[in-house]
C-alpha positions, -999 to +999 in steps of 0.1 A: -099+031+224-131+038+241-145+051+208-139+018+190-160-003+214-194+006+199-181-002+164-168-036+174-200-044+191-219-035+160-196-056+137-199-085+160-237-083+161-238-081+123-216-112+119-237-132+144-269-121+126-256-131+092-247-166+106-281-170+121-298-161+088-277-186+069-285-214+094-322-206+091-321-208+053-304-242+054-328-256+080-361-240+070-356-234+033-357-200+015-395-198+017-395-204+055-417-234+052-391-259+065-390-276+031-364-272+004-375-261-030-386-290-053-360-301-078-369-294-114-387-324-130-364-348-147-365-349-185-387-377-197-370-402-220-378-398-257-400-426-269-382-452-290-391-452-327-412-482-338-393-509-356-394-506-394-422-524-412-413-558-427-399-556-462-405-578-492-371-594-485-381-601-449-413-618-462-393-639-486-368-650-460-396-660-435-414-679-462-383-698-472-377-707-435-413-720-432-407-741-463-375-756-448-392-764-415-420-781-433-396-802-454-408-786-487-387-775-516-375-739-512-385-714-538-358-700-560-337-674-543-341-650-573-379-651-569-379-614-558-352-604-582-340-614-617-367-639-625-380-635-660-408-660-654-423-642-625-461-643-629-460-674-651-486-701-643-468-728-623-479-756-647-460-738-675-427-735-657-415-769-667-431-797-688-422-824-663-400-828-632-367-846-633-334-843-651-329-810-670-335-816-708-311-799-732-329-789-764-302-772-784-285-738-786-294-702-791-270-677-808-273-639-811-242-628-831-246-591-824-245-597-787-219-625-789-244-648-772-240-686-777-260-704-750-275-738-743-312-739-749-329-759-722-364-771-715-384-749-691-382-714-676-375-726-641-343-719-622-326-751-633-330-742-669-320-706-666-289-712-645-275-733-673-284-711-703-317-699-717-350-717-714-378-726-738-414-721-725-430-755-725-462-757-746-449-732-772-436-745-805-399-755-806-376-732-826-378-741-863-414-752-860-444-731-872-457-708-845-441-686-819-413-702-798-408-683-765-374-682-749-365-667-715-332-657-700-315-636-672-301-601-675-284-596-642-276-630-627-256-661-636-241-656-671-265-628-680-271-640-715-299-615-722-281-585-706-280-565-738-313-573-755-319-536-758-290-533-782-307-555-809-320-537-840-345-547-867-328-572-891-303-586-865-301-624-868-311-648-840-301-684-846-318-714-829-306-750-833-327-779-822-315-813-832-305-811-868-327-781-875-310-747-876-332-717-880-322-681-885-347-654-874-345-617-881-354-592-854-387-574-861-389-552-830-378-547-794-405-535-769-410-530-732-441-545-715-454-541-679-449-573-658-487-577-654-492-579-691-462-597-705-475-633-702-502-629-728-480-607-749-451-631-753-474-662-758-494-647-787-492-669-817-490-658-853-522-657-874-505-665-908-503-703-914-468-717-914-452-685-900-422-692-878-415-667-850-393-665-819-398-643-789-370-636-763-378-619-730-361-609-698-365-586-668-364-548-672-351-524-660-320-543-650-321-530-614-358-531-608-375-559-627-411-544-629-412-548-667-401-572-694-380-564-724-393-584-753-376-592-787-398-605-815-382-620-846-395-639-877-377-667-896-358-653-926 
């Protein structure tokens, strides 16, 4: 047993030394400075993305709200959509304010269209049928009568204008006058150019023309589809 005493003393001293080292690390830190190591810097929050820029729809809504607050008439809700008359001078939209004036009817047999023909190319006229551009000759009269209609809203009377072919009849009735026109051509015109294009009058005296136009393409509206026809 005498030989074990030095070993027990050595083990006891080792344990005591280990405990003292552990205490020193806790108290003074691993670098012996008395300070614990600095914690790693916290991750900075990712900056938030800026809000999306206002869209044309936002601008339209804000403009309509301003009009309501000011007690003014609110512009048509289709102003940014299926509005064939976008870009038309305001004085040409309707000949005079007041009750909507029914002029007659417009028929396109190939497309099975039979619609009231109203005065004006404003919302009130186009919601209830197709509209005659004030200032252009009435159907059946010499000159070019201009008619506008929707392709993708309300009853969509001009949805299939692209299906018309040369020679197809277009029939306009105003009062007791019933005039049959034959399609001459169907063309696509950029929105910025269509007003002068559709309003152009014939050069031959006594010629009777009719021009139908609507938005194109159906889902974008940056062009106009135009049908030109001449009385048979």
